VOGU-3710 file (C-alpha; in Angstrom, 3 decimals, decimal comma):
1> mdeaallrai> 22,701/18,741/81,350  26,316/18,166/79,870  28,175/20,353/77,784  27,439/18,733/74,473  23,786/18,995/75,088  24,045/22,752/76,078  25,871/23,656/72,769  23,334/21,464/70,887  20,535/23,643/72,121  22,437/26,680/71,004
11> lddpesdsar> 22,553/25,438/67,409  19,258/24,056/67,328  17,834/27,611/68,401  20,539/30,238/66,981  18,606/33,306/67,434  17,765/32,771/71,434  19,881/34,233/73,855  18,581/31,908/76,800  20,397/28,608/75,743  23,517/30,983/75,440
21> ltyanflnqs> 23,229/32,269/78,811  22,596/28,700/80,245  26,070/27,727/78,669  27,433/30,839/80,215  26,653/29,980/83,658  27,721/26,289/83,103  30,998/27,899/82,199  31,360/30,270/85,093  31,028/26,912/87,225  33,696/25,300/85,296
31> krpgdydrge> 37,449/24,524/86,544  39,239/24,355/83,446  41,438/27,230/82,575  39,752/30,208/80,766  36,270/28,995/81,091  35,316/31,373/83,395  36,208/34,333/81,017  34,341/32,824/78,368  31,322/32,735/80,152  31,689/36,092/81,075
41> firlqinlar> 32,434/37,131/77,172  29,314/35,449/76,193  27,116/37,365/78,782  29,158/40,405/77,791  28,570/40,172/74,238  24,684/39,509/74,708  24,264/42,678/76,954  26,229/44,756/74,531  23,515/43,354/71,597  21,295/45,114/73,866
51> vtnndsrwpa> 22,224/48,221/75,170  21,046/51,880/73,858  23,890/54,490/72,665  23,176/56,796/75,932  23,820/53,774/78,268  26,902/54,851/80,533  27,917/51,100/80,816  28,829/51,003/76,933  32,410/52,264/76,866  33,566/49,932/80,151
61> mvgrerelie> 31,742/46,963/78,448  33,486/47,489/75,067  36,550/47,862/76,484  36,528/44,581/78,382  35,136/42,990/75,203  38,294/44,101/73,508  40,635/42,768/76,375  38,914/39,524/76,351  38,979/38,939/72,299  42,587/40,056/72,351
71> hyraswerpl> 43,750/37,541/75,084  41,567/34,655/73,859  40,745/34,824/70,273  43,126/32,650/69,162  42,685/29,951/71,790  39,009/29,962/71,140  39,121/29,764/67,569  41,848/27,031/67,388  39,529/24,134/68,142  36,822/25,130/65,436
81> rrlfapkfgs> 40,008/25,690/62,988  41,428/22,271/63,445  38,311/20,734/62,263  39,645/21,138/58,633  43,311/21,169/59,397  45,078/18,960/56,361  46,597/15,848/57,437  50,351/15,314/57,705  50,121/12,935/54,652  49,347/16,154/52,484
91> pvqwmksrlf> 52,417/18,117/53,177  51,952/20,853/50,803  48,477/21,766/52,248  49,852/21,548/55,707  52,602/23,938/55,032  50,015/26,109/53,386  48,057/26,044/56,524  50,853/26,890/58,623  51,869/29,560/56,665  48,431/31,346/55,814
101> glggawgfrr> 46,165/30,003/58,407  42,896/28,021/58,216  39,540/29,325/57,148  38,282/32,694/56,554  38,011/35,754/58,868  35,643/35,002/61,541  33,572/37,528/64,100  32,282/36,766/67,449  28,835/37,750/67,939  26,967/37,162/71,176
111> gfvenvlapa> 29,696/35,065/72,361  30,205/32,709/69,506  31,575/32,731/66,015  28,434/33,793/64,180  30,077/35,739/61,068  32,181/34,802/58,351  34,053/36,281/55,576  35,750/34,040/53,107  36,607/33,217/49,470  33,727/30,964/48,185
121> prfleedaal> 35,764/28,205/47,308  37,699/28,125/50,792  34,368/28,330/52,569  32,923/25,361/50,808  36,085/23,437/51,498  36,702/24,459/55,027  34,256/26,844/56,779  31,294/25,329/56,084  32,281/22,743/58,888  31,445/25,471/61,318
131> favtplrrva> 27,715/25,039/60,799  28,125/21,750/63,233  29,856/23,551/65,923  28,671/26,963/66,212  25,719/29,100/65,533  26,702/30,727/62,217  24,243/33,694/61,271  25,853/35,799/58,564  28,273/34,841/55,859  29,822/37,158/53,282
141> ltrasshvrs> 31,593/35,178/50,441  34,021/36,698/47,956  35,172/35,181/44,460  31,449/34,082/44,526  30,668/34,615/40,638  31,314/31,103/39,425  30,389/29,264/42,967  26,528/30,087/42,670  25,495/26,625/41,980  27,423/24,883/44,634
151> lladprlggl> 26,697/27,514/47,225  22,721/26,454/46,380  23,326/23,037/46,634  24,370/23,206/50,213  21,291/23,331/52,544  22,833/24,664/55,625  23,001/27,990/53,932  19,519/28,359/53,728  19,285/28,532/57,413  21,289/32,005/57,658
161> aslhliadme> 20,175/35,114/58,599  21,867/36,739/55,763  24,156/35,140/52,952  26,014/37,835/50,635  27,942/37,195/47,453  30,662/39,345/46,592  31,332/39,439/43,001  35,030/38,410/41,768  35,569/42,030/40,184  34,905/45,428/41,146
171> lddeltvigs> 32,728/46,458/38,222  29,041/46,150/38,494  28,936/44,138/35,355  30,398/41,187/37,035  26,945/41,169/38,938  25,564/39,801/35,355  27,733/36,918/35,949  26,017/36,177/39,048  22,651/36,863/37,990  23,297/34,345/35,046
181> aaraagllvt> 24,226/31,766/37,090  21,708/32,223/39,521  19,117/31,779/36,736  20,767/29,065/35,527  20,241/27,312/38,891  16,322/28,034/38,833  16,766/31,296/41,277  14,664/34,472/40,559  17,172/37,533/40,108  15,636/40,782/41,118
191> efrfprlgrq> 17,595/44,104/41,294  17,767/46,984/43,869  19,580/50,340/44,212  19,729/52,104/47,549  22,645/53,946/49,109  25,730/52,493/50,924  25,881/53,265/54,722  29,865/53,241/54,840  32,089/55,623/56,777  31,334/58,502/54,823
201> aeelfsllrh> 27,640/58,299/56,344  29,011/59,043/59,852  28,339/62,682/59,550  24,789/61,976/58,718  24,545/59,665/61,706  26,114/62,134/64,076  23,341/64,394/62,962  20,740/61,919/63,734  22,037/61,154/67,033  22,023/64,539/68,176
211> nvdkpdelna> 18,604/65,090/66,679  19,635/67,928/64,550  16,765/69,726/63,151  18,812/71,188/60,169  17,354/69,814/56,948  20,050/71,470/54,704  22,537/69,536/56,408  20,653/66,370/56,397  19,785/66,709/52,809  23,599/67,208/52,071
221> htawtnadep> 23,641/63,258/52,357  22,470/61,177/49,696  21,759/58,279/52,075  19,091/60,651/53,718  17,574/62,037/50,591  17,072/58,982/48,920  15,237/57,475/51,734  11,733/57,416/51,901  9,840/58,014/55,546  10,127/54,278/56,730
231> srqrlkelav> 13,697/54,323/55,763  14,300/57,595/57,357  12,923/56,161/60,776  15,114/53,183/60,581  18,076/55,151/60,049  17,499/57,092/63,198  17,387/53,851/64,987  20,688/52,719/63,563  22,113/56,294/64,541  21,619/55,599/68,474
241> nprfrmllte> 22,790/51,888/67,976  26,287/51,641/69,469  26,816/48,361/67,735  26,377/50,019/64,333  28,358/52,842/65,006  31,297/50,719/65,705  30,812/48,909/62,762  31,222/51,914/60,745  33,859/53,614/62,478  36,032/50,733/63,213
251> pdpanegell> 35,325/48,165/60,293  36,411/44,617/61,130  36,348/42,508/57,638  34,683/39,531/59,672  31,695/41,694/60,506  30,953/42,927/56,592  28,102/40,635/56,372  26,590/42,248/59,209  27,128/45,645/58,219  25,743/44,924/54,770
261> alnewaylgd> 22,406/43,214/56,359  22,085/46,417/58,366  22,407/48,493/55,117  19,524/46,455/53,868  17,169/46,608/56,857  17,381/50,155/56,717  16,024/50,620/53,265  14,071/47,590/53,004  13,166/46,466/56,857  12,377/42,828/56,936
271> lfkrtgvwav> 11,216/42,553/53,112  14,145/40,029/52,494  13,639/37,914/55,518  9,661/38,005/54,786  10,066/36,873/51,206  12,346/34,145/51,616  15,544/35,964/49,785  18,560/33,428/49,734  21,257/35,644/49,041  22,097/39,363/48,194
281> akshndlens> 24,852/39,952/45,814  27,077/42,933/45,122  29,981/44,153/43,332  33,659/43,842/45,115  33,329/47,592/45,723  30,113/49,425/45,792  29,960/51,753/42,733  27,367/54,672/43,313  25,584/55,939/40,186  24,695/59,678/39,744
291> qgrcrrvvls> 21,862/59,308/42,161  24,248/58,119/45,079  22,723/54,475/44,727  24,650/51,043/44,648  23,455/47,907/43,189  22,235/44,808/44,820  21,301/41,794/43,049  18,628/39,772/45,108  18,516/35,882/44,652  15,499/33,985/45,796
301> rpmpgdelsq> 13,681/31,024/45,097  10,569/31,300/42,910  7,375/32,057/44,978  3,708/32,953/44,570  3,211/37,019/44,920  5,335/39,899/43,356  6,304/41,566/46,601  9,726/42,258/45,804  8,970/44,256/42,690  6,415/46,213/44,512
311> apyyhgkpgs> 9,021/47,502/47,217  11,055/50,559/47,321  14,142/50,876/45,793  13,308/48,298/43,351  14,986/48,668/39,801  13,818/47,013/36,643  12,076/43,681/36,066  12,234/40,622/37,747  14,856/38,415/36,126  16,488/41,222/34,160
321> fve> 19,069/43,844/34,606  18,572/47,497/33,686  21,627/49,868/33,253
//
């Protein structure tokens, strides 16, 4: 099988590791400069996605991952960023690309660019070309308030593991703009409120990692007190997940969509995936209410059943906003 066919197999089944490992083996046997290290990187990131917190190999694996990314990130990204490089016939755009770069912030996951953080207009003009060459799984888009209809018209976004739209302004009121645009485009708008798992929750996860049976200390954290029992079990799973710990303590903007998706999973399990949610919106900065909960606006195509409004952390009525 040639290289193009190997890459196509990855794009056709982005959740599978087997096609990626087959490609890694191909690279390890290649004579091109850097290919062996790229094959090692793919295999390394796949293993990192699988290890547990108590795996003694974890620190060495993370150290090697960083060495490879620091050395090769630019060269691995360059062929992809050239996909939307302006022509010399557009000198203003060409100079802008030279000064500010092309595309958004990209994150590698399981050996490939899987995560993108970009302004919605730039994503539509540039980063969307990545769908043809890399298995994009999580996209977080800023300045999304006025671009819901354009984003909805792109069928490629429907196959993502998660799509997050970030409102233009820090205020929660800006989510009303996204909600109105979504309803006008025929989407169902549903609101949820649950805690944000940011760096301030690291103390809680430290308690959970060490299996500390101190109810008073656990209850000092709204992320725990606001959680029902299934959510608490998922929080315990995240506490011993080394990848999640790194996302919390060493945030990378390109991986914001991944962190947001883990927040949702902690409190809602696979609900969004099961009910076919198209996108989840939030304000630029999550603002917590007096109960320590943040606002999420869920955009989905109308479908039979009312599972979303029966779920924990649901807030208000479908299609409406309740303060």
